[in-house]
DSSP file (Angstrom, degrees, kcal/mol; ACC not computed):
  #  RESIDUE AA STRUCTURE BP1 BP2  ACC     N-H-->O    O-->H-N    N-H-->O    O-->H-N    TCO  KAPPA ALPHA  PHI   PSI    X-CA   Y-CA   Z-CA
    1    1 A M              0   0    0      0, 0.0     2,-0.2     0, 0.0     0, 0.0   0.000 360.0 360.0 360.0 138.1  199.4  105.4  216.9
    2    2 A A        -     0   0    0      1,-0.1     2,-0.1     4,-0.1     0, 0.0  -0.530 360.0-131.1 -84.1 147.1  198.2  101.9  216.1
    3    3 A D    >   -     0   0    0     -2,-0.2     3,-1.0     4,-0.1    -1,-0.1  -0.337  35.9 -92.5 -86.8 178.9  199.5   98.8  217.8
    4    4 A E  T 3  S+     0   0    0      1,-0.2    -1,-0.1    -2,-0.1    -2,-0.0   0.800 122.9  49.7 -63.7 -29.6  200.6   95.7  215.9
    5    5 A N  T 3  S+     0   0    0      2,-0.1    -1,-0.2     0, 0.0     2,-0.2   0.541  90.3  95.8 -89.6  -7.7  197.1   94.1  216.2
    6    6 A S    <   -     0   0    0     -3,-1.0    -4,-0.1     4,-0.0     3,-0.0  -0.512  58.8-150.8 -86.5 154.3  195.0   97.0  214.9
    7    7 A T     >  -     0   0    0     -2,-0.2     4,-2.1     1,-0.1     3,-0.2  -0.726  32.7-104.1-112.9 165.8  193.9   97.4  211.3
    8    8 A P  H  > S+     0   0    0      0, 0.0     4,-2.4     0, 0.0     5,-0.2   0.874 123.7  56.8 -56.6 -35.8  193.2  100.5  209.4
    9    9 A K  H  > S+     0   0    0      1,-0.2     4,-2.3     2,-0.2     5,-0.2   0.907 106.1  49.6 -61.9 -41.3  189.4   99.7  209.8
   10   10 A D  H  > S+     0   0    0     -3,-0.2     4,-2.3     1,-0.2    -1,-0.2   0.899 110.3  50.6 -63.7 -40.6  189.9   99.7  213.6
   11   11 A E  H  X S+     0   0    0     -4,-2.1     4,-2.1     2,-0.2    -2,-0.2   0.898 109.9  50.2 -64.5 -40.3  191.7  103.0  213.5
   12   12 A T  H  X S+     0   0    0     -4,-2.4     4,-2.4     2,-0.2    -2,-0.2   0.929 111.0  48.4 -63.4 -46.1  188.9  104.5  211.4
   13   13 A R  H  X S+     0   0    0     -4,-2.3     4,-2.5     1,-0.2    -2,-0.2   0.892 110.0  52.0 -62.4 -39.8  186.2  103.3  213.8
   14   14 A A  H  X S+     0   0    0     -4,-2.3     4,-1.8     1,-0.2    -1,-0.2   0.916 110.9  48.0 -63.3 -41.8  188.2  104.6  216.8
   15   15 A G  H  X S+     0   0    0     -4,-2.1     4,-1.8     1,-0.2     6,-0.3   0.896 111.6  50.1 -64.8 -40.2  188.4  108.0  215.1
   16   16 A E  H  X>S+     0   0    0     -4,-2.4     4,-2.2     1,-0.2     5,-0.7   0.896 108.7  52.4 -65.1 -39.5  184.7  108.0  214.3
   17   17 A A  H  <5S+     0   0    0     -4,-2.5    -1,-0.2     1,-0.2    -2,-0.2   0.878 110.1  48.7 -64.7 -36.4  183.8  107.1  217.9
   18   18 A Q  H  <5S+     0   0    0     -4,-1.8    -1,-0.2     1,-0.2    -2,-0.2   0.863 119.8  36.2 -71.4 -35.0  185.9  110.0  219.2
   19   19 A T  H  <5S-     0   0    0     -4,-1.8    -2,-0.2    -5,-0.1    -1,-0.2   0.662 102.3-125.5 -92.4 -17.1  184.4  112.6  216.8
   20   20 A G  T  <5S+     0   0    0     -4,-2.2    -3,-0.2     1,-0.3     2,-0.1   0.524  70.6 123.6  82.7   5.2  180.9  111.2  216.8
   21   21 A A      < +     0   0    0     -5,-0.7     2,-0.7    -6,-0.3    -1,-0.3  -0.469  53.6  20.6 -93.4 167.8  181.0  111.0  213.0
   22   22 A G  S    S+     0   0    0     -2,-0.1     8,-0.7    -3,-0.1     9,-0.5  -0.661 105.1  35.9  87.2-116.9  180.4  108.0  210.9
   23   23 A E  B     -A   29   0A   0     -2,-0.7     6,-0.2     6,-0.2     2,-0.1  -0.468  68.5-131.4 -87.6 148.3  178.5  105.1  212.4
   24   24 A C    >   -     0   0    0      4,-3.0     3,-2.6    -2,-0.2    -1,-0.1  -0.352  40.1 -94.4 -81.0 167.4  175.6  105.1  214.8
   25   25 A H  T 3  S+     0   0    0      1,-0.3    -1,-0.1     2,-0.1    -2,-0.1   0.740 128.6  56.7 -57.2 -22.4  175.5  103.0  217.9
   26   26 A S  T 3  S-     0   0    0      2,-0.2    -1,-0.3     3,-0.0     3,-0.1   0.467 121.6-108.0 -88.4  -1.9  173.6  100.5  215.9
   27   27 A G  S <  S+     0   0    0     -3,-2.6     2,-0.3     1,-0.3    -2,-0.1   0.490  80.5 124.7  89.8   3.7  176.4  100.3  213.3
   28   28 A Q        -     0   0    0      1,-0.1    -4,-3.0    -5,-0.0    -1,-0.3  -0.731  59.4-122.4 -98.7 146.3  174.4  102.1  210.6
   29   29 A H  B    S+A   23   0A   0     -2,-0.3    -6,-0.2    -6,-0.2    -1,-0.1  -0.393  89.8  34.3 -77.3 162.9  175.6  105.3  208.9
   30   30 A D  S    S-     0   0    0     -8,-0.7    -1,-0.2     1,-0.2    -7,-0.1   0.928  79.8-161.8  58.5  50.6  173.6  108.5  209.0
   31   31 A C        -     0   0    0     -9,-0.5    -1,-0.2    -3,-0.3    -9,-0.0  -0.422  15.0-143.7 -63.0 132.5  172.3  108.0  212.5
   32   32 A P  S    S+     0   0    0      0, 0.0    -1,-0.1     0, 0.0    -2,-0.0   0.551  76.5  82.2 -77.2  -5.9  169.3  110.2  213.2
   33   33 A Y  S    S-     0   0    0      1,-0.1     3,-0.1     3,-0.0    -2,-0.1  -0.728  83.9-112.3-102.0 148.1  170.3  110.8  216.8
   34   34 A P        -     0   0    0      0, 0.0    -1,-0.1     0, 0.0   -14,-0.0  -0.288  49.9 -78.4 -70.5 162.8  172.9  113.4  218.0
   35   35 A Q        -     0   0    0      1,-0.1     2,-0.7   -16,-0.1     5,-0.2  -0.346  54.0-108.6 -57.4 139.4  176.2  112.2  219.4
   36   36 A V        +     0   0    0     -3,-0.1     2,-0.3     4,-0.1    -1,-0.1  -0.645  57.4 148.0 -79.5 115.8  175.6  111.1  223.0
   37   37 A T     >  -     0   0    0     -2,-0.7     4,-2.0     1,-0.1     5,-0.2  -0.863  62.3-101.7-134.7 170.4  177.2  113.6  225.4
   38   38 A F  H  > S+     0   0    0     -2,-0.3     4,-2.3     1,-0.2     5,-0.2   0.911 122.8  51.2 -59.8 -41.6  176.3  114.7  228.9
   39   39 A S  H  > S+     0   0    0      1,-0.2     4,-2.5     2,-0.2    -1,-0.2   0.912 109.6  47.4 -65.2 -44.0  174.8  117.9  227.4
   40   40 A T  H  > S+     0   0    0      2,-0.2     4,-2.0     1,-0.2    -1,-0.2   0.857 111.7  52.5 -67.4 -32.4  172.6  116.1  224.9
   41   41 A F  H  X S+     0   0    0     -4,-2.0     4,-2.2     2,-0.2    -2,-0.2   0.935 111.4  45.3 -65.1 -46.4  171.5  113.7  227.6
   42   42 A I  H  X S+     0   0    0     -4,-2.3     4,-2.4     1,-0.2    -2,-0.2   0.888 112.5  51.5 -64.6 -40.0  170.5  116.6  229.9
   43   43 A L  H  X S+     0   0    0     -4,-2.5     4,-2.3     2,-0.2    -1,-0.2   0.877 108.6  52.2 -64.5 -36.9  168.7  118.3  227.0
   44   44 A S  H  X S+     0   0    0     -4,-2.0     4,-2.0     2,-0.2    -2,-0.2   0.927 110.5  46.8 -64.6 -45.0  166.8  115.1  226.2
   45   45 A L  H  X S+     0   0    0     -4,-2.2     4,-2.3     1,-0.2    -2,-0.2   0.897 111.1  53.1 -63.0 -39.5  165.6  114.9  229.9
   46   46 A S  H  X S+     0   0    0     -4,-2.4     4,-2.3     1,-0.2    -2,-0.2   0.905 106.9  51.7 -61.6 -42.3  164.7  118.6  229.7
   47   47 A S  H  X S+     0   0    0     -4,-2.3     4,-1.9     1,-0.2    -1,-0.2   0.902 109.1  50.7 -61.7 -40.8  162.6  118.0  226.6
   48   48 A S  H  X S+     0   0    0     -4,-2.0     4,-2.3     1,-0.2    -1,-0.2   0.913 109.0  51.1 -62.0 -42.6  160.8  115.2  228.4
   49   49 A A  H  X S+     0   0    0     -4,-2.3     4,-1.9     1,-0.2    -2,-0.2   0.896 107.9  52.7 -62.9 -39.5  160.1  117.4  231.4
   50   50 A L  H  <>S+     0   0    0     -4,-2.3     5,-2.2     2,-0.2     6,-1.0   0.870 108.8  50.3 -64.7 -36.9  158.7  120.1  229.1
   51   51 A V  H ><5S+     0   0    0     -4,-1.9     3,-1.2     1,-0.2    14,-0.4   0.930 111.3  48.2 -64.2 -45.3  156.3  117.5  227.5
   52   52 A H  H 3<5S+     0   0    0     -4,-2.3    15,-3.9     1,-0.3    19,-0.3   0.785 108.2  54.8 -68.3 -27.0  155.2  116.4  231.0
   53   53 A L  T 3<5S-     0   0    0     -4,-1.9    -1,-0.3    13,-0.2    -2,-0.2   0.578 114.6-118.9 -78.4  -9.2  154.6  120.0  232.0
   54   54 A G  T < 5S+     0   0    0     -3,-1.2    -3,-0.2    11,-0.4    12,-0.1   0.652  80.8 122.9  78.9  15.2  152.4  120.4  229.0
   55   55 A E  S   <S+     0   0    0     -5,-2.2    -4,-0.2    -6,-0.2    -5,-0.1   0.805  77.3  21.2 -77.8 -31.5  154.7  123.1  227.5
   56   56 A V  S    S-     0   0    0     -6,-1.0     9,-0.3     9,-0.1    -2,-0.2  -0.959  92.6 -97.1-135.3 152.7  155.2  121.2  224.3
   57   57 A P        -     0   0    0      0, 0.0     7,-0.3     0, 0.0     6,-0.1  -0.354  44.4 -98.9 -69.4 150.1  153.2  118.5  222.5
   58   58 A D     >  -     0   0    0      5,-3.1     4,-3.2     1,-0.1     5,-0.2  -0.525  29.2-138.2 -63.3 126.9  154.2  114.9  222.9
   59   59 A P  T  4 S+     0   0    0      0, 0.0    -1,-0.1     0, 0.0     0, 0.0   0.781  99.7  50.1 -64.5 -24.7  156.2  114.0  219.8
   60   60 A D  T  4 S+     0   0    0      1,-0.1    -2,-0.0     3,-0.1     0, 0.0   0.891 127.2  19.4 -78.7 -40.2  154.5  110.6  219.5
   61   61 A T  T  4 S-     0   0    0      2,-0.2     3,-0.1    -3,-0.1    -1,-0.1   0.683  88.3-133.1-105.7 -21.2  150.9  111.8  219.7
   62   62 A G     <  +     0   0    0     -4,-3.2     2,-0.3     1,-0.3    -2,-0.0   0.453  67.2 123.8  79.1  -0.8  151.1  115.5  218.9
   63   63 A Q        -     0   0    0     -5,-0.2    -5,-3.1    -6,-0.1     2,-0.6  -0.654  60.2-133.1 -95.7 150.7  148.9  116.2  221.9
   64   64 A T        +     0   0    0     -7,-0.3     2,-0.3    -2,-0.3   -12,-0.1  -0.909  35.2 163.7-101.9 120.2  149.7  118.4  224.9
   65   65 A M        -     0   0    0     -2,-0.6     2,-0.5   -14,-0.4   -11,-0.4  -0.988  30.5-131.7-137.5 146.1  149.0  116.9  228.2
   66   66 A E        +     0   0    0     -2,-0.3     2,-0.2   -13,-0.2   -13,-0.2  -0.847  25.2 168.4-101.7 130.2  150.1  117.8  231.7
   67   67 A N     >  +     0   0    0    -15,-3.9     4,-2.3    -2,-0.5     3,-0.3  -0.716   5.8 178.5-137.1  84.0  151.6  115.2  234.1
   68   68 A L  H  > S+     0   0    0     -2,-0.2     4,-2.9     1,-0.2     5,-0.2   0.853  77.6  54.7 -62.9 -39.5  153.1  117.2  237.0
   69   69 A P  H  > S+     0   0    0      0, 0.0     4,-2.0     0, 0.0    -1,-0.2   0.915 112.7  44.2 -59.8 -39.8  154.2  114.1  239.1
   70   70 A L  H  > S+     0   0    0     -3,-0.3     4,-2.2     2,-0.2    -2,-0.2   0.873 112.3  52.6 -71.4 -37.0  156.2  112.8  236.1
   71   71 A A  H  X S+     0   0    0     -4,-2.3     4,-2.3   -19,-0.3     5,-0.2   0.941 110.6  47.6 -61.7 -46.4  157.5  116.3  235.3
   72   72 A K  H  X S+     0   0    0     -4,-2.9     4,-2.6     1,-0.2    -2,-0.2   0.895 109.7  53.6 -61.6 -40.7  158.8  116.6  239.0
   73   73 A H  H  X S+     0   0    0     -4,-2.0     4,-1.9    -5,-0.2    -1,-0.2   0.911 109.7  47.5 -60.7 -43.2  160.3  113.2  238.8
   74   74 A T  H  X S+     0   0    0     -4,-2.2     4,-2.1     2,-0.2    -2,-0.2   0.904 111.6  49.8 -66.4 -41.8  162.3  114.2  235.6
   75   75 A V  H  X S+     0   0    0     -4,-2.3     4,-2.4     1,-0.2    -2,-0.2   0.905 109.7  52.5 -62.5 -41.2  163.4  117.5  237.2
   76   76 A D  H  X S+     0   0    0     -4,-2.6     4,-2.4     2,-0.2    -1,-0.2   0.866 106.8  52.8 -63.0 -36.2  164.5  115.5  240.3
   77   77 A I  H  X S+     0   0    0     -4,-1.9     4,-2.5     2,-0.2    -1,-0.2   0.933 109.5  48.2 -63.7 -45.2  166.6  113.2  238.1
   78   78 A I  H  X S+     0   0    0     -4,-2.1     4,-2.1     1,-0.2    -2,-0.2   0.907 111.7  50.2 -62.0 -41.2  168.3  116.2  236.5
   79   79 A A  H  X S+     0   0    0     -4,-2.4     4,-2.3     2,-0.2    -1,-0.2   0.896 110.4  50.0 -62.9 -41.2  169.0  117.6  240.0
   80   80 A M  H  X S+     0   0    0     -4,-2.4     4,-2.7     1,-0.2    -2,-0.2   0.909 109.7  50.6 -63.9 -42.3  170.4  114.2  241.1
   81   81 A L  H  X S+     0   0    0     -4,-2.5     4,-1.7     2,-0.2    -2,-0.2   0.887 108.9  52.4 -63.4 -37.8  172.7  114.1  238.0
   82   82 A K  H  X S+     0   0    0     -4,-2.1     4,-0.9     2,-0.2    -2,-0.2   0.938 112.2  45.4 -61.0 -46.3  173.9  117.6  238.8
   83   83 A E  H >< S+     0   0    0     -4,-2.3     3,-0.5     1,-0.2     4,-0.3   0.919 115.1  46.3 -64.3 -44.5  174.8  116.6  242.4
   84   84 A K  H 3< S+     0   0    0     -4,-2.7    -1,-0.2     1,-0.2    -2,-0.2   0.747 122.6  34.6 -72.6 -24.3  176.5  113.4  241.4
   85   85 A T  H >X S+     0   0    0     -4,-1.7     3,-2.2    -5,-0.2     4,-0.7   0.369  81.2 110.4-111.4   4.5  178.5  114.9  238.6
   86   86 A S  G X< S+     0   0    0     -4,-0.9     3,-0.5    -3,-0.5    -1,-0.1   0.793  76.8  53.8 -56.0 -32.4  179.3  118.4  239.9
   87   87 A S  G 34 S+     0   0    0     -4,-0.3    -1,-0.3     1,-0.2    -2,-0.1   0.620 114.8  39.5 -79.2 -10.3  183.0  117.7  240.4
   88   88 A C  G <4 S+     0   0    0     -3,-2.2     2,-0.3     2,-0.1    -1,-0.2   0.332  86.4 110.2-122.3   8.8  183.6  116.6  236.9
   89   89 A L    <<  -     0   0    0     -4,-0.7     2,-0.1    -3,-0.5    -7,-0.0  -0.610  62.5-130.6 -82.4 142.8  181.4  119.0  234.8
   90   90 A D     >  -     0   0    0     -2,-0.3     4,-2.5     1,-0.1     5,-0.2  -0.372  35.4 -95.0 -81.1 174.6  183.1  121.5  232.6
   91   91 A A  H  > S+     0   0    0      1,-0.2     4,-2.2     2,-0.2     5,-0.2   0.874 124.4  49.3 -61.1 -40.3  182.0  125.2  232.8
   92   92 A D  H  > S+     0   0    0      2,-0.2     4,-2.3     1,-0.2    -1,-0.2   0.901 112.0  48.2 -68.0 -40.2  179.6  124.9  229.8
   93   93 A E  H  > S+     0   0    0      2,-0.2     4,-2.6     1,-0.2     5,-0.2   0.909 112.2  49.2 -65.2 -42.2  177.9  121.7  231.2
   94   94 A A  H  X S+     0   0    0     -4,-2.5     4,-2.2     2,-0.2    -2,-0.2   0.908 112.5  47.8 -63.2 -42.4  177.5  123.2  234.6
   95   95 A K  H  X S+     0   0    0     -4,-2.2     4,-2.4    -5,-0.2    -2,-0.2   0.909 112.3  50.3 -65.8 -41.8  176.0  126.4  233.1
   96   96 A L  H  X S+     0   0    0     -4,-2.3     4,-2.6     2,-0.2     5,-0.2   0.943 112.6  44.4 -61.0 -50.4  173.6  124.3  231.0
   97   97 A I  H  X S+     0   0    0     -4,-2.6     4,-2.4     1,-0.2    -1,-0.2   0.883 113.9  50.5 -67.4 -37.4  172.4  122.1  233.8
   98   98 A D  H  X S+     0   0    0     -4,-2.2     4,-2.4    -5,-0.2    -1,-0.2   0.935 112.9  46.5 -63.7 -45.0  171.9  125.1  236.2
   99   99 A G  H  X S+     0   0    0     -4,-2.4     4,-2.6     2,-0.2    -2,-0.2   0.911 113.4  48.3 -63.8 -43.1  170.0  127.0  233.5
  100  100 A I  H  X S+     0   0    0     -4,-2.6     4,-2.9     2,-0.2     5,-0.3   0.926 111.8  49.3 -64.7 -44.7  167.8  124.0  232.7
  101  101 A L  H  X S+     0   0    0     -4,-2.4     4,-2.4    -5,-0.2     5,-0.2   0.919 112.2  48.4 -61.8 -42.8  167.0  123.3  236.3
  102  102 A Y  H  X S+     0   0    0     -4,-2.4     4,-2.3    -5,-0.2    -2,-0.2   0.954 114.3  45.9 -60.7 -49.9  166.1  126.9  237.0
  103  103 A E  H  X S+     0   0    0     -4,-2.6     4,-2.2     1,-0.2    -2,-0.2   0.929 115.1  45.6 -60.1 -48.2  163.8  127.1  233.9
  104  104 A L  H  X S+     0   0    0     -4,-2.9     4,-2.6     1,-0.2    -1,-0.2   0.892 112.1  51.1 -66.9 -38.7  162.1  123.8  234.6
  105  105 A R  H  X S+     0   0    0     -4,-2.4     4,-2.3    -5,-0.3    -1,-0.2   0.911 110.7  49.1 -65.6 -40.6  161.6  124.6  238.3
  106  106 A M  H  X S+     0   0    0     -4,-2.3     4,-2.1    -5,-0.2    -2,-0.2   0.916 112.5  47.3 -64.4 -42.2  160.0  127.9  237.5
  107  107 A K  H  X S+     0   0    0     -4,-2.2     4,-1.9     2,-0.2    -2,-0.2   0.898 110.8  52.8 -65.3 -39.9  157.7  126.3  234.9
  108  108 A Y  H  X S+     0   0    0     -4,-2.6     4,-1.4     1,-0.2    -2,-0.2   0.928 109.1  48.8 -60.1 -46.1  156.8  123.6  237.4
  109  109 A V  H  X S+     0   0    0     -4,-2.3     4,-0.8     1,-0.2     3,-0.3   0.907 109.8  52.1 -61.6 -42.0  155.9  126.2  240.1
  110  110 A M  H  < S+     0   0    0     -4,-2.1     3,-0.5     1,-0.2    -1,-0.2   0.862 109.6  49.3 -63.5 -34.9  153.8  128.1  237.6
  111  111 A H  H  < S+     0   0    0     -4,-1.9    -1,-0.2     1,-0.2    -2,-0.2   0.757 103.4  61.1 -76.5 -23.5  151.8  125.0  236.7
  112  112 A R  H  <        0   0    0     -4,-1.4    -1,-0.2    -3,-0.3    -2,-0.2   0.708 360.0 360.0 -74.3 -19.5  151.2  124.2  240.3
  113  113 A K     <        0   0    0     -4,-0.8    -1,-0.2    -3,-0.5    -2,-0.1   0.485 360.0 360.0 -75.1 360.0  149.3  127.4  240.8
């Protein structure tokens, strides 16, 4: 329910912010980025780690290069986020972060050999 000071435009923007539809964080329609959620943030970090592991090409250069210290740093960030948020993650988020950490750690170990 709207308060006395809100306008229909304000109500529309509030609804868009809740659903992730409509305007992008920059105020432009048709934002090329997915809605920012904990899961999309973790998936983004995971993608970065895969680039640093040399598993996928760098999207900017198209080249595959390995940077194990940076890959480890990114995995450590994801592990820290898991620890700091463990009490407030829903079941799907917890499963996602556990699976990503397992996969990235196994790939890291394989690259260290």
